[in-house]
C-alpha positions in Angstrom: 2.4 -33.1 -25.6 -0.5 -31.4 -23.9 0.5 -28.0 -24.5 1.2 -29.0 -28.1 -2.6 -30.1 -28.4 -3.6 -26.5 -29.9 -1.4 -27.4 -33.3 -4.0 -30.2 -34.2 -6.3 -27.8 -36.0 -3.5 -26.8 -38.1 -2.7 -30.4 -38.8 -6.4 -30.9 -40.0 -6.2 -27.8 -42.1 -2.9 -29.3 -43.7 -3.6 -33.0 -43.5 -3.4 -33.4 -47.6 0.4 -32.4 -47.0 0.8 -34.5 -44.5 -0.9 -37.9 -45.8 1.3 -37.4 -48.9 4.4 -37.0 -46.6 4.1 -39.7 -44.9 3.8 -42.1 -47.7 7.0 -40.5 -49.4 8.7 -41.2 -45.7 7.6 -44.9 -46.0 8.7 -45.2 -49.8 11.8 -43.4 -49.6 12.5 -45.8 -46.4 11.9 -49.2 -48.4 14.4 -47.8 -51.1 16.7 -47.3 -48.0 16.5 -50.8 -46.8 16.5 -53.1 -49.7 20.1 -51.9 -50.5 21.0 -54.1 -47.4 19.8 -57.2 -48.9 21.4 -56.3 -52.1 24.7 -55.7 -50.7 24.2 -59.1 -48.9 23.6 -61.0 -51.8 26.5 -59.1 -53.5 29.1 -59.9 -50.2 27.9 -63.6 -51.1 28.4 -63.7 -54.6 31.9 -62.1 -54.3 32.9 -64.9 -51.6 31.6 -67.6 -54.1 33.0 -65.9 -57.3 36.5 -65.6 -55.4 36.5 -69.4 -54.3 35.4 -70.5 -57.9 38.0 -68.3 -59.4 40.7 -70.1 -57.1 39.1 -73.2 -58.2 39.6 -72.8 -62.0 43.2 -72.0 -61.2 45.2 -72.7 -64.8 42.3 -73.4 -66.7 41.0 -71.3 -69.3 37.4 -70.8 -67.6 38.8 -69.0 -65.3 38.8 -65.5 -67.7 34.9 -66.7 -68.2 34.3 -66.6 -64.2 36.1 -63.1 -63.9 33.4 -61.7 -66.7 30.5 -63.1 -65.3 31.7 -62.1 -61.6 32.7 -58.4 -62.9 29.0 -57.8 -64.7 27.6 -59.1 -61.8 29.3 -56.6 -59.5 28.8 -54.0 -61.6 24.8 -54.8 -62.0 24.6 -55.0 -57.9 26.1 -51.8 -57.8 23.8 -50.1 -60.2 21.1 -51.6 -58.5 22.2 -50.1 -55.3 23.1 -46.7 -56.7 19.6 -46.5 -58.5 17.8 -47.4 -55.2 19.7 -44.5 -53.6 18.7 -42.1 -56.2 15.5 -43.0 -56.0 15.4 -43.0 -52.0 16.8 -39.3 -52.7 14.0 -38.3 -54.9 11.4 -39.7 -52.2 13.1 -37.7 -49.2 13.0 -34.8 -52.0 9.4 -34.9 -52.2 9.0 -35.7 -48.2 10.7 -32.4 -47.4 8.5 -30.6 -50.4 5.5 -31.7 -48.3 6.3 -31.7 -44.6 8.8 -28.9 -44.3 6.9 -26.6 -46.6 3.5 -27.6 -44.3 5.9 -26.2 -41.3 6.3 -22.8 -43.2 2.6 -22.4 -43.8 1.8 -23.4 -40.0 4.5 -21.0 -38.6 2.5 -18.1 -41.2 -0.9 -18.7 -39.8 0.6 -19.2 -36.1 1.9 -15.9 -36.5 -0.8 -14.3 -37.8 -3.2 -15.7 -35.2 -1.0 -14.2 -32.6 -0.8 -10.8 -34.0 -4.3 -10.9 -34.5 -5.0 -11.9 -31.2 -2.5 -9.1 -29.7 -4.8 -6.6 -31.4 -8.1 -7.6 -29.6 -6.2 -7.7 -26.1 -7.0 -4.3 -24.2 -5.0 -1.9 -22.8 -4.6 -3.6 -19.4 -2.5 -6.6 -21.1 0.1 -3.9 -22.4 0.2 -2.6 -19.5 0.9 -5.6 -17.8 3.5 -7.0 -20.1 6.8 -5.7 -21.8 7.1 -5.3 -25.5 10.2 -7.6 -25.7 8.4 -10.8 -24.1 5.5 -10.3 -26.4 7.9 -10.1 -29.4 9.7 -13.2 -28.2 6.7 -15.0 -28.2 5.8 -14.1 -31.8 9.0 -14.8 -33.2 11.3 -17.2 -31.4 8.8 -19.3 -29.8 7.1 -19.8 -33.2 10.1 -20.8 -34.8 10.6 -23.5 -32.2 7.2 -24.7 -32.5 8.0 -24.7 -36.3 10.8 -27.0 -35.7 8.2 -29.4 -33.7 5.7 -29.3 -37.0 8.4 -29.5 -39.3 11.6 -31.4 -38.7 10.6 -33.1 -35.4 7.4 -35.0 -37.2 9.5 -35.2 -40.3 12.1 -37.0 -38.5 10.2 -39.0 -36.0 8.0 -40.6 -38.7 11.2 -41.4 -40.6 12.9 -42.7 -37.6 9.9 -44.6 -36.8 9.4 -46.0 -40.3 13.3 -47.1 -40.8 13.3 -48.7 -37.4 10.4 -50.7 -37.9 11.6 -51.7 -41.5 15.1 -52.3 -40.1 14.4 -54.5 -36.9 11.8 -56.3 -39.0 14.2 -57.3 -41.9 17.0 -58.5 -38.8 14.9 -60.4 -37.2 13.8 -61.9 -40.6 17.4 -63.2 -41.2 18.4 -64.1 -37.3 16.2 -63.6 -34.4 19.9 -64.5 -32.0 21.5 -61.7 -34.0 19.4 -59.6 -34.2 18.7 -59.5 -30.6 22.4 -58.9 -29.6 22.3 -56.3 -32.3 20.1 -54.4 -30.5 20.9 -55.3 -27.2 22.3 -51.7 -26.1 19.2 -49.8 -27.7 17.5 -49.9 -24.1 20.7 -48.6 -22.3 20.4 -45.7 -25.4 16.4 -45.2 -24.5 17.0 -44.5 -20.8 19.9 -42.4 -21.7 17.9 -40.0 -24.0 15.5 -39.8 -21.3 17.2 -38.4 -18.5 19.4 -36.3 -20.4 16.5 -34.8 -22.0 14.7 -34.2 -19.1 17.8 -31.8 -18.2 17.3 -30.1 -21.6 13.7 -29.1 -21.3 14.3 -27.6 -17.8 17.5 -25.4 -19.3 15.6 -24.6 -22.5 12.9 -23.1 -20.3 15.1 -21.0 -18.4 17.3 -19.9 -21.8 13.8 -19.2 -23.2 13.2 -16.8 -20.2 16.1 -15.3 -20.2 15.8 -14.5 -24.0 12.8 -12.7 -23.3 14.6 -10.6 -20.4 17.4 -9.7 -22.6 15.2 -8.8 -25.7 13.1 -6.6 -23.1 16.4 -5.0 -22.1 17.5 -4.3 -25.2 14.1 -2.8 -26.9 13.7 -0.3 -23.9 17.3 0.9 -24.2 17.0 1.6 -27.8 13.6 3.4 -27.0 15.2 5.7 -24.4 18.5 6.1 -25.9 18.4 9.6 -25.3 17.9 9.4 -22.2 20.5 7.2 -21.7 22.8 9.7 -23.5 21.7 12.8 -22.0 22.8 11.2 -18.5 25.7 9.5 -20.0 24.8 6.3 -18.8 26.3 4.4 -21.7 28.7 2.6 -19.7 26.3 1.4 -17.1 24.2 0.2 -19.7 26.8 -1.6 -21.3 27.8 -3.3 -17.8 24.2 -4.3 -17.0 23.9 -5.9 -20.7 27.0 -7.7 -20.4 25.7 -9.4 -16.9 22.1 -10.3 -18.8 24.0 -11.5 -22.1 26.4 -13.6 -19.6 23.4 -15.1 -18.0 22.2 -15.9 -21.4 25.5 -17.3 -22.6 26.0 -19.4 -19.5 22.5 -21.1 -19.7 23.4 -22.0 -23.5 27.0 -23.3 -22.5 25.4 -25.7 -20.1 22.9 -26.8 -22.4 25.6 -27.2 -25.2 27.7 -29.5 -22.8 24.9 -31.8 -22.0 24.2 -32.1 -25.8 28.2 -32.6 -26.2 28.2 -35.9 -24.3 24.8 -36.5 -25.4 25.9 -37.6 -28.9 28.8 -38.9 -28.7 27.5 -41.8 -26.1 24.7 -42.7 -28.4 27.5 -43.4 -31.4 29.7 -45.2 -28.6 26.6 -47.3 -28.4 25.7 -47.7 -31.9 29.7 -49.0 -32.3 28.6 -51.4 -29.5 26.1 -53.0 -31.6 28.2 -53.0 -34.8 30.9 -55.0 -32.8 28.3 -57.4 -31.5 27.1 -58.1 -34.5 30.8 -58.9 -36.2 31.4 -61.2 -33.3 28.2 -62.7 -32.7 27.3 -62.7 -36.6 31.5 -64.6 -36.7 30.3 -67.2 -34.6 27.1 -68.2 -36.6 28.7 -68.1 -39.9 31.2 -70.4 -38.4 28.1 -72.7 -37.2 26.6 -72.4 -40.5 23.6 -70.7 -39.4 24.1 -67.3 -41.5 26.2 -66.5 -44.8 28.8 -63.8 -44.4 26.6 -61.8 -46.6 24.2 -61.7 -43.8 27.0 -60.3 -41.8 27.6 -57.4 -44.4 23.9 -57.0 -44.4 23.5 -56.6 -40.3 26.4 -54.0 -40.5 24.6 -51.8 -43.0 21.3 -52.2 -40.8 23.0 -51.5 -37.6 24.7 -48.3 -39.3 21.0 -47.0 -40.5 20.0 -47.5 -37.3 22.5 -45.0 -36.3 20.5 -41.8 -37.8 17.3 -42.9 -36.3 19.2 -43.4 -32.7 20.7 -40.1 -33.0 17.6 -38.1 -34.4 15.7 -40.0 -31.3 17.2 -37.4 -29.0 17.3 -34.3 -31.2 13.6 -35.1 -32.0 12.8 -35.5 -28.3 14.8 -32.1 -27.9 13.1 -30.5 -30.4 9.6 -31.6 -28.9 10.3 -30.6 -25.4 11.4 -27.2 -26.5 8.7 -27.0 -28.8 6.2 -27.8 -25.5 8.0 -25.0 -23.5 7.6 -22.3 -26.0 3.7 -23.6 -26.9 2.9 -23.2 -23.5 4.1 -19.5 -23.5 2.3 -18.9 -26.6 -0.8 -20.6 -25.0 -0.8 -18.2 -22.3 -1.3 -15.2 -24.2 -3.9 -16.8 -26.8 -6.0 -18.2 -23.7 -6.7 -14.6 -23.0 -9.9 -13.2 -23.4 -9.9 -9.6 -24.3 -11.4 -7.3 -21.4 -13.5 -5.3 -24.0 -15.7 -7.2 -25.9 -18.1 -5.8 -28.7 -20.7 -8.1 -30.1 -23.2 -5.6 -32.1 -22.6 -5.5 -35.7 -25.2 -2.7 -36.2 -23.7 0.8 -37.3 -24.9 4.0 -35.8 -24.5 7.4 -36.8 -22.7 9.3 -34.4 -24.2 12.4 -32.7 -22.0 13.2 -30.0 -24.4 13.5 -26.9 -22.3 12.4 -24.0 -23.5 11.2 -20.6 -21.4 9.9 -17.6 -23.7 8.6 -14.6 -21.7 8.1 -11.5 -18.7 6.8 -13.2 -16.3 4.8 -10.8 -12.9 3.0 -12.4 -10.2 1.5 -11.0 -7.2 -0.1 -13.0 -7.3 -3.6 -12.5 -3.3 -4.1 -12.8 -2.5 -1.6 -10.0 -5.6 -1.1 -7.9 -5.3 2.6 -8.6 -9.0 4.2 -8.4 -8.8 7.1 -10.9 -12.4 8.1 -11.0 -15.0 8.1 -8.2 -18.8 9.0 -8.9 -17.8 10.9 -12.1 -21.5 12.5 -13.4 -21.5 15.1 -16.4 -23.9 15.6 -19.8 -22.4 17.2 -22.8 -24.8 17.7 -25.7 -23.8 17.1 -29.2 -21.7 19.8 -30.8 -20.5 21.4 -28.0 -16.9 22.1 -26.9 -16.3 20.8 -23.3 -12.9 21.4 -21.5 -11.1 19.1 -18.6 -8.7 21.0 -16.3 -6.7 19.6 -13.1 -4.1 19.0 -11.5 -1.6 15.7 -12.4 -3.4 12.3 -11.5 -6.4 13.8 -11.2 -8.4 11.6 -13.6 -8.0 13.3 -16.7 -6.6 10.8 -19.0 -8.6 8.1 -17.6 -12.1 9.7 -18.8 -10.7 10.6 -21.9 -10.1 6.4 -22.0 -12.9 5.4 -20.8 -15.0 7.6 -23.6 -12.8 5.5 -26.0 -13.8 2.2 -24.1 -10.3 1.3 -23.8 -11.6 0.2 -20.5 -14.6 -0.3 -19.3 -16.3 1.3 -16.2 -15.9 -0.2 -12.6 -18.9 1.2 -11.3 -21.8 3.3 -13.3 -22.7 3.7 -17.0 -21.3 5.9 -19.7 -24.1 6.9 -22.9 -23.5 8.0 -26.0 -26.4 9.2 -27.9 -28.6 7.9 -25.3 -27.0 4.2 -25.8 -24.8 2.7 -23.8 -21.3 2.6 -24.8 -20.8 -1.2 -24.1 -24.1 -1.7 -26.7 -22.4 0.6 -29.3 -20.5 -1.3 -32.4 -17.2 -0.5 -31.1 -15.4 -0.6 -34.2 -17.9 1.9 -35.7 -18.0 4.1 -32.9 -13.9 4.7 -33.0 -14.0 5.0 -36.4 -16.2 8.0 -36.2 -13.9 9.5 -33.4 -10.7 11.1 -33.3 -8.5 10.7 -30.9 -4.9 13.0 -29.9 -3.3 11.1 -26.9 -0.8 12.7 -24.6 1.9 10.6 -25.6 2.3 11.0 -29.1 3.5 8.1 -30.9 4.2 8.4 -34.7 5.6 5.3 -36.9 8.2 4.7 -38.9 7.1 6.1 -41.7 6.6 9.1 -44.0 5.0 12.1 -42.5 2.3 11.7 -45.4 1.7 8.1 -44.2 1.3 8.9 -40.9 -1.3 11.7 -41.2 -3.2 9.6 -43.5 -3.0 6.3 -40.6 -6.6 6.4 -40.1 -8.0 6.8 -43.5 -7.9 4.6 -46.3 -6.8 6.0 -49.3 -6.7 9.2 -48.3 -6.0 12.0 -51.2 -2.9 14.6 -51.1 -5.7 17.2 -50.8 -7.1 15.9 -47.4 -3.7 15.5 -46.2 -2.6 18.7 -47.2 -6.0 20.2 -45.6 -5.4 17.9 -42.4 -1.8 19.5 -41.7 -3.1 23.3 -42.4 -5.9 23.0 -39.6 -3.2 21.5 -37.0 -0.7 24.2 -37.9 2.2 22.1 -39.1 1.9 22.6 -43.1 4.5 25.1 -43.2 7.1 23.3 -41.1 6.8 20.1 -43.3 6.9 22.4 -46.6 10.4 23.3 -45.1 11.8 20.0 -45.0 13.7 18.5 -48.1 11.7 16.0 -49.1 8.0 17.7 -47.6 5.4 15.1 -46.9 7.7 12.1 -48.1 10.2 12.9 -45.0 10.7 9.2 -43.2 10.3 9.6 -39.7 12.7 7.5 -37.2 11.6 5.2 -34.8 8.4 7.0 -32.7 8.6 10.4 -34.5 12.2 11.0 -33.1 13.2 12.9 -36.3 10.7 15.8 -35.5 10.5 18.2 -32.5 8.2 18.0 -29.5 5.5 20.4 -30.9 5.5 19.1 -34.5 5.2 15.5 -33.4 1.8 16.9 -31.5 0.5 18.5 -34.8 1.3 15.5 -37.1 -1.3 13.8 -34.5 -3.6 16.4 -34.2 -3.7 16.3 -38.1 -3.6 12.5 -38.2 -7.4 12.8 -36.2 -8.5 15.6 -38.0 -8.2 13.8 -41.5 -10.9 11.7 -40.3 -13.5 14.3 -39.9 -14.6 13.1 -36.8 -18.2 13.2 -35.0 -16.1 13.3 -31.8 -12.8 14.9 -31.1 -10.7 14.0 -28.0 -7.5 16.1 -27.4 -5.9 14.6 -24.2 -3.2 17.7 -23.1 -1.7 17.5 -26.8 -1.0 20.9 -27.1 1.4 21.4 -24.1 4.0 21.6 -26.9 3.3 24.4 -28.9 3.8 28.1 -28.2 1.1 30.3 -27.4 1.1 31.5 -30.9 0.6 28.1 -32.5 -1.8 27.0 -29.9 -3.8 29.8 -30.8 -3.6 29.2 -34.5 -4.8 25.4 -34.1 -7.7 26.3 -31.8 -9.1 28.9 -34.1 -8.6 26.2 -37.1 -10.6 23.6 -34.6 -13.1 26.0 -34.1 -14.5 26.1 -37.6 -13.5 22.5 -38.4 -15.3 21.1 -35.2 -18.4 23.2 -35.7 -21.2 21.7 -34.5 -19.4 18.1 -33.5 -18.3 17.2 -30.0 -15.0 18.2 -28.9 -13.4 17.2 -25.4 -10.0 18.9 -25.0 -7.9 18.1 -21.6 -5.3 20.6 -21.1 -3.1 22.6 -18.3 -3.5 26.0 -19.6 -6.9 27.7 -19.1 -5.8 29.9 -22.2 -6.7 26.8 -23.9 -10.2 26.3 -22.6 -11.8 29.2 -21.5 -13.8 29.6 -24.5 -15.3 25.8 -24.1 -18.9 25.8 -23.3 -18.3 23.7 -20.4 -15.5 23.2 -18.0 -14.7 20.4 -15.7 -12.5 20.7 -12.7 -11.3 17.6 -11.6 -9.1 16.5 -8.2 -8.3 13.1 -7.0 -10.7 11.3 -9.5 -13.7 13.4 -8.7 -15.3 16.6 -10.8 -15.0 19.5 -8.0 -16.5 22.3 -10.0 -18.4 22.9 -13.6 -19.5 25.4 -15.5 -18.1 28.3 -18.1 -15.1 30.2 -17.7 -17.1 33.2 -16.3 -19.1 31.1 -13.6 -15.8 29.0 -12.7 -13.9 32.3 -11.7 -16.9 33.7 -9.6 -17.1 30.8 -7.7 -13.5 31.5 -6.2 -12.6 27.9 -5.9 -10.0 25.5 -7.5 -10.5 26.8 -10.9 -9.9 30.5 -9.8 -6.7 29.2 -8.4 -5.6 27.5 -11.0 -6.2 30.5 -13.1 -4.5 33.0 -10.4 -1.4 30.9 -10.4 -0.9 30.7 -14.1 -1.4 34.6 -14.3 1.2 34.9 -11.8 3.5 32.5 -13.7 3.0 34.6 -16.9 4.0 37.8 -15.0 7.1 36.2 -13.9 8.0 35.2 -17.1 7.4 38.6 -18.9 9.7 40.3 -16.0 
């Protein structure tokens, strides 16, 4: 239960749902036990009335006895019916409080998990796959809900009913009660042993379900690659293997449960047999009445449900504990990026890297080594270098997606760690290398970073990104729905929509992480020309592979193996005749080859 202790805060929050629910449970069970006593009295009445009816055989009084007997029987029948109706009414109220409470807790838990996912850093998402994240927020939460709702409801119901029934049984006859309850210890041991197996198998099943969800999500995301390489059959076979493993584990669990419930019913049936046998001897000895046997049989049958529920509830609690343990593993993770400052700061855009080094925590790869540079506000800086030289890492550090391993980054002469991170990012535009668009309209994708963006702002941003005419060519224009990850658009169109999404914010600092690679030279020139107007007086950083993209930059950083090997303007770097000049020469040769 230690893992489920996390839920105590919800129980405190919804205590005014739990307290009435418990009261309704108690009342409903009182109305459930009383009918057994009524039936016992009715059974005695029938026995006595039959004897009296036989005694008056041949007399006129026999009809009067029959009339009294019929009315008494009708009275007892109506009384039992009314008691069960009252029990049903309070059971309804019980479910309306405890089950509804569980749905509120489920809602709160999902919000808590999603909110916590939001504050965790990129390193967390690099270490965990999407399918597992989804499974903990859906399947695991649902299993926990079964604990806070049905499991707790039936546990309370079972406990109350058990106490009331056993008290009633012992108040009638102690010896008969002991014999009737004799199979219960065996039942308790059986439940313990079986549910130990259930919890182990449940944890394995949950793990397999996460793997299966991750597999499916990944394959659907990469469906174009699968089709391109004609790997549908191979994917189906792999899925079949994963699915078979999950199915076999579930079948093993079901086999255990299939043996479990009949065993419980057998032991309860044994209690009934003992009740009739021992009760019959007690009646012969005059210790109890025949009605008491009928009453005990009702009690024993009433215990069938709580005893059956005991196994089911135990299973639910153990499965919920396993799921809550998985949820707690993520909820206990603290974000690696913490921003406590709430003061706002009007960003000017001055950037200062001082001996910055960075090593990815999950892989141990050192991406930056002693990087130092300054960029004055309102200037245009470009970063170029071979693949893996640390360009994208530099952009991630500027956005404080990670904290530096060594060294410091200063924004407007303030350490980036001391800034209000939310305020800083709101004033920063970022166009990532890997474009991500949502399954939404083009309009909503462009307006993503701005609340209540006007149509004019959206159109202007699309024009600045040179994608307006493409959008106007679509049947539904800006209301065109995009597929998952923007699959409806071409690579270049996706990049330009992503640029428009950054520009609509009118940022003070904008970072382009190699986001013009999928557009042609003419479109690139158009975008850069528009950017020159929009970002005039604002700090701009472009990470690129093509020198044609960056040759007009105020400062160019040339990176290699995580270090800045050269920096200066286009002309200055060409004069150095170093790495930059070599890249420039190779790109000119490539252009000549393409022309010829």
